Structure formats: C-alpha cells, structure tokens
C-alpha positions in Angstrom: 140.3 93.8 98.4 138.1 94.3 95.3 139.9 95.7 92.2 136.8 97.7 91.2 138.1 101.2 90.2 137.3 104.0 92.6 139.5 106.8 94.0 140.2 106.5 97.7 138.7 109.9 98.5 135.5 108.9 96.6 135.4 105.6 98.5 135.8 107.4 101.8 133.0 109.8 100.9 130.7 106.9 100.1 131.6 105.2 103.3 130.6 108.4 105.3 127.3 108.5 103.4 126.6 104.9 104.6 127.8 105.7 108.2 125.3 108.6 108.4 122.6 107.2 106.2 119.9 107.2 109.0 120.6 111.0 109.5 119.9 111.7 105.8 116.9 109.5 105.8 115.3 111.2 108.8 116.2 114.6 107.4 114.3 113.7 104.2 111.3 112.5 106.3 111.3 115.7 108.3 111.6 118.0 105.2 108.7 116.2 103.6 106.5 116.3 106.7 107.3 120.0 107.4 106.4 120.9 103.9 109.8 122.3 103.1 110.4 120.3 99.9 106.9 121.2 98.6 107.5 124.9 99.4 110.8 125.1 97.6 109.5 123.3 94.5 106.2 125.3 94.4 108.1 128.6 94.5 109.5 127.8 91.0 112.5 130.0 92.0 115.3 129.9 94.6 114.0 130.7 98.1 115.9 132.0 101.1 116.1 130.2 104.4 114.4 133.1 106.1 111.5 133.0 103.6 110.9 129.3 104.3 111.2 129.9 108.1 108.5 132.6 107.9 106.2 130.8 105.5 106.2 127.4 107.4 106.8 128.7 111.0 110.0 126.7 111.5 112.9 128.1 113.6 116.0 129.3 111.9 118.1 126.8 113.8 115.8 123.8 113.0 115.6 124.6 109.3 119.4 125.3 109.1 120.4 121.9 110.4 118.1 120.1 108.0 119.0 122.2 104.9 122.7 122.0 105.5 122.8 118.2 105.5 120.2 118.1 102.7 122.6 120.2 100.6 125.5 117.9 101.2 123.2 114.9 100.3 122.3 116.7 97.1 118.6 116.9 98.0 118.7 120.7 97.7 121.2 123.1 96.2 121.9 126.8 96.4 121.9 129.2 93.5 124.2 132.1 93.0 122.2 134.2 95.5 122.4 131.6 98.3 118.7 130.6 97.7 117.6 127.0 97.9 116.3 125.0 95.0 115.2 121.4 94.7 117.6 119.0 92.9 116.4 116.1 90.8 117.1 113.8 93.7 115.0 116.0 96.0 112.2 116.0 93.4 112.1 112.2 93.2 112.2 112.0 97.0 109.1 114.2 97.2 107.1 113.5 94.1 107.9 110.0 92.8 105.2 107.5 93.8 107.5 104.5 94.1 109.9 106.5 96.3 107.0 107.7 98.4 105.7 104.2 99.2 109.3 102.9 99.8 110.1 105.8 102.1 106.9 105.5 104.1 107.3 101.7 104.4 110.8 102.2 105.7 109.8 104.9 108.2 106.6 103.4 109.5 107.1 99.7 109.2 110.8 98.9 109.2 112.9 101.7 110.7 112.9 100.8 114.4 112.8 97.1 113.8 115.9 97.2 111.6 117.9 98.1 114.7 117.5 94.4 115.6 118.8 93.0 112.3 122.0 91.5 113.8 120.0 89.7 116.5 117.7 88.4 113.7 120.6 87.0 111.7 122.0 85.3 114.8 118.6 83.9 116.0 116.7 83.2 112.8 113.7 85.0 114.3 112.3 88.4 113.3 113.6 90.3 116.4 112.5 93.6 115.0 108.9 92.6 115.2 108.9 93.1 119.0 108.7 96.8 118.3 105.1 96.2 117.4 104.0 93.1 119.3 104.6 89.6 120.5 103.9 87.5 117.3 105.9 84.9 115.5 105.4 86.7 112.2 104.1 90.1 111.1 101.2 88.4 109.3 99.7 87.2 112.6 99.6 90.8 113.9 99.0 92.7 110.6 95.4 93.5 111.4 96.4 94.7 114.9 99.2 97.1 113.8 98.7 100.8 114.3 96.6 102.3 111.5 99.4 104.4 110.0 101.6 101.3 109.9 98.9 99.2 108.2 98.4 102.0 105.7 102.1 102.1 104.8 102.3 98.3 104.7 99.4 98.0 102.3 100.4 100.9 100.2 103.8 99.3 99.7 102.2 95.9 99.0 99.6 97.2 96.6 102.1 99.4 94.7 104.1 96.4 93.6 101.0 94.3 92.8 98.1 96.4 91.6 99.8 97.6 88.4 99.9 94.1 87.0 96.3 93.0 87.8 94.8 94.4 84.6 97.1 92.4 82.4 96.9 89.3 84.7 93.1 89.2 84.5 93.2 89.1 80.7 95.6 86.1 80.9 93.9 84.1 83.6 90.4 84.4 82.1 91.4 83.2 78.6 90.2 79.7 79.6 87.1 81.0 81.4 87.8 79.6 84.9 84.8 79.1 87.1 86.6 78.7 90.5 89.7 80.5 91.7 91.5 79.9 94.9 93.2 83.2 96.0 96.1 82.1 98.3 97.0 85.0 100.7 94.2 87.3 99.7 95.1 90.2 102.0 92.3 92.9 101.6 90.4 90.8 99.0 91.2 93.3 96.3 92.2 90.8 93.6 89.2 88.5 94.4 86.9 91.5 93.9 88.6 92.5 90.7 88.1 88.9 89.4 84.4 89.1 90.2 84.1 92.5 88.4 86.0 91.2 85.4 83.8 88.0 85.1 80.3 87.8 86.3 80.2 84.0 86.9 83.5 83.3 88.6 83.6 82.1 92.3 86.7 83.1 94.4 87.8 81.4 97.6 90.3 83.3 99.7 92.8 81.3 101.9 94.4 83.5 104.6 95.1 83.9 108.3 92.0 84.8 110.4 92.6 88.6 110.8 93.3 89.2 107.1 90.5 86.9 106.0 87.9 88.6 108.2 88.8 92.0 106.6 88.8 90.6 103.1 85.4 89.0 103.5 84.1 92.3 105.1 85.3 94.2 102.1 83.7 91.7 99.7 80.4 92.1 101.5 80.6 95.8 101.3 80.8 95.4 97.5 77.8 93.0 97.5 80.0 90.1 96.6 79.5 87.9 99.6 77.7 85.2 97.5 80.7 84.9 95.1 83.7 85.4 97.4 84.1 82.9 100.3 87.1 82.1 102.5 88.9 79.5 104.6 91.3 80.2 107.4 94.7 78.6 106.9 98.1 78.8 108.6 100.7 77.5 106.2 103.2 77.1 109.1 101.0 74.6 110.8 101.8 70.9 110.7 99.4 69.8 108.0 97.8 72.7 106.1 95.2 71.6 103.5 93.3 73.2 100.7 90.3 71.6 99.0 90.1 70.3 95.5 88.1 71.8 92.7 90.0 75.0 91.7 90.5 75.8 88.0 93.2 78.3 89.1 95.2 78.5 92.3 96.5 82.1 92.5 99.6 83.1 94.4 100.6 86.7 93.8 103.6 88.0 95.8 102.8 85.3 98.3 105.7 82.8 98.2 108.3 85.4 99.0 106.8 85.5 102.5 108.2 82.1 103.2 111.5 80.2 103.4 112.4 77.7 100.7 111.4 74.8 102.9 108.0 76.4 103.5 107.5 77.3 99.9 108.1 73.6 98.9 105.5 72.6 101.5 103.0 75.1 100.1 103.5 74.1 96.5 103.4 70.4 97.4 100.1 70.9 99.3 98.7 72.8 96.4 99.8 70.1 93.9 97.9 67.5 95.9 94.7 69.5 95.4 95.2 70.0 91.6 93.9 67.9 88.7 95.5 67.7 85.3 93.7 70.9 84.2 94.3 73.1 87.2 96.7 76.0 86.7 98.8 77.2 89.6 99.8 80.8 88.9 102.8 82.3 90.7 103.6 86.0 90.3 106.7 87.4 91.9 109.3 90.2 91.5 112.5 88.3 91.0 115.8 90.0 91.7 117.5 88.5 88.6 114.8 89.7 86.2 114.8 93.4 86.8 115.7 95.8 84.0 117.0 98.6 86.2 119.5 98.6 89.1 117.2 100.6 91.4 114.5 97.9 91.1 117.0 95.2 92.1 118.2 97.4 95.0 114.6 97.9 96.2 113.9 94.2 96.2 117.2 93.4 98.0 116.3 96.0 100.6 112.8 94.4 100.9 114.5 91.1 101.8 115.8 92.8 105.0 112.2 93.7 105.9 111.4 90.0 105.7 114.4 89.2 107.8 114.0 91.7 110.6 110.3 92.3 110.6 108.2 89.7 108.8 109.4 86.2 109.7 113.2 86.0 109.8 113.6 83.5 107.0 112.2 84.7 103.7 113.4 87.1 101.0 112.9 88.3 97.5 114.1 85.3 95.5 115.9 84.8 92.1 113.7 83.2 89.4 116.1 80.2 89.3 115.4 79.5 93.0 111.6 79.4 92.4 112.0 77.3 89.3 114.0 74.7 91.2 111.3 74.6 94.0 108.5 74.2 91.4 110.4 71.2 89.9 110.8 69.6 93.4 107.1 70.0 94.0 106.3 68.1 90.7 105.2 71.2 88.8 105.8 72.0 85.2 106.2 75.7 84.3 103.9 75.8 81.3 104.3 79.5 80.6 106.9 82.0 81.8 105.6 85.5 81.2 107.1 89.0 81.9 104.2 91.1 83.2 104.4 94.8 84.1 107.6 96.6 84.9 108.8 94.3 87.7 106.9 91.0 87.7 107.1 87.5 86.2 104.2 85.1 85.9 104.7 81.4 86.1 101.7 79.4 84.9 102.3 75.9 86.3 100.7 72.5 85.7 100.9 69.3 87.6 103.5 66.8 86.2 
C-alpha cells in the first residue's frame, strides 16, 4: 500500500466521493439547468430554500435533495441563518468557461458511453459509441450526432484550440507560405483564419467526408471557396495519400485522435509528400507539459473519452511519446515552442 500520508478517515471520505461521483455530477448539472446556482449568486446574499422554491417553481422536496448533497460536496454552504450561498467551487462550476465546456462535454458526449469503459478496455473498441450509432469511430458519425451533442463536442474542441490560433498564425506566416494543408480541418475555422490573415494563401483541407462537406460549406459562406479546397481522406484506410506541394502541413490537436501505430503511419505518409523546405507543424496539449494539476487531470480524463467514445485506442500523449514517433518517421523537430496556456508546437522538417 502507498506510503502517501493521509488519515484513514480522510481517505474513506475521498473514497465515498468517488463512489458517489456521478450523483454529485448530475446534481451539478441539474442545479445549473434549473437556474439554482445563478439565483443564489445573483442574490448577493444568503437565500432560503423556500425563496428559491418560489422564485424558480421547484418543489421543496426536489430542491432539498439537490441542495443537501450540494452542501456536502461544498458547492453551496449555509450561513448563520440557514440561508444558502455559493462557494468558490460552486462559482467555478457555474461561471468558469473551461469548467462549463468540460461539464457539457462530459454530460452530452461522454456520460452514457463511459458506462461501457470496461468493455472498451477488454475489446479495444469504443463500446460507448453505440449509445449514438453504429460507427467504428466517432469521427465517422460526428456530422450525424444530435445537434446538442455536436455543439458540446465542438465547444470542447474549440476551447482547447482557438486560444492559440492568433499566436500560431504569426509564427506560421513568418516565411510567407503560399499553400497550407490543413489535416483534420473540422469546421474549417483555422483554414478561414489563415485566409483572413493572409490574402494570398491557399488552404487545402483533408478530412472525412462529413466534416469536409461542412468545412467547405462554411468556407463558401465566407466567400472563400476559391482559396479553400478539400480532399476526402480516411487515415485508417490501407494506403492514405496526400499530394505534394505544401509549404506547411498543419496538424492541430489531430494526432491525439489516433493510436501510436496510426500516428506513425500518418507522419510517414506526410513525410513522403514533403520536400526539404516543407514544414510539418504539430500542435498538441501534452500531459507532461502542463503547469497546473487541473490541466493535467483534464487531459487524462479526455483520454478516457478517446477510449470509450472516440476510437478505443488513442489518448492525450506525453511530449516524449510524440518526439519518439517523429524520430521514427524521419522527422527533425526544428522548433519546440510553448504556445498558449496548454499547448506545444513542434515545427518539423524532413531528415
């Protein structure tokens, strides 16, 4: 048994929190959706259970069971008059943007599927995905998921990528690239930002049919159909190919969607399309390069999404794992740049 110092009674308390973690999570979701956390905070004073019941038309019984467990979980507290106040934990659960996208992603995308985590570990297949449809990976069915699930998926994806785009664009356009290959373009957001940043660049998106169709439609809506093109590609097929001619091959939060063997295949395929001047840019959120424990925890939790829901074999990797794969694919990491709060940019050249 670990020698890490903790009193037995404290360890037992933490064990119960884990045992009942889904109860606390669903309580939080309910308190948010019912407007209880908003009401308590907006009051700027302690508020009674009866006041909340009357203001939000919630039964005394229903509110009592939620607030009692919320108090034990330190989401709310009571003042000397038995009135409820929001704690700092409750505040972050209700008003922090990162917590919001994480919570909605967990609730809408992952919650039901995580029930099948053990089956996934045993089979190596994303057994939780059957909660949504009969696909091999979530990416095949992403464009067919219920709208609220898509919204939570993209909000989560964009939160952990959009904040670095501004800094990334300044770096990648230092050498005035004319052609960029956007590998895994999703909604086409990055491709459109490139075209807005530089009036001459051409961007080609490589993605699965459903995502590519949406990305090109978004580009057309912005009047960029003459500068943003696309090619359907399935990286899990026997012999995926990309054309030559790119100044930059861009992969942002893309490789974590694949197993190590698949990443090596993707990188090797890309190397075969590179010349000596082509830059392959990889941006990821590595678990071993996070400043704060909550960021590392979030990434490790996200790995379980990949396991149970996405594909059954990928994860959020350590930087050392990607460096090793780059070396195996005959890439040299020319620049290793910390970017934003969570990300690292590898600018790679062909050996």
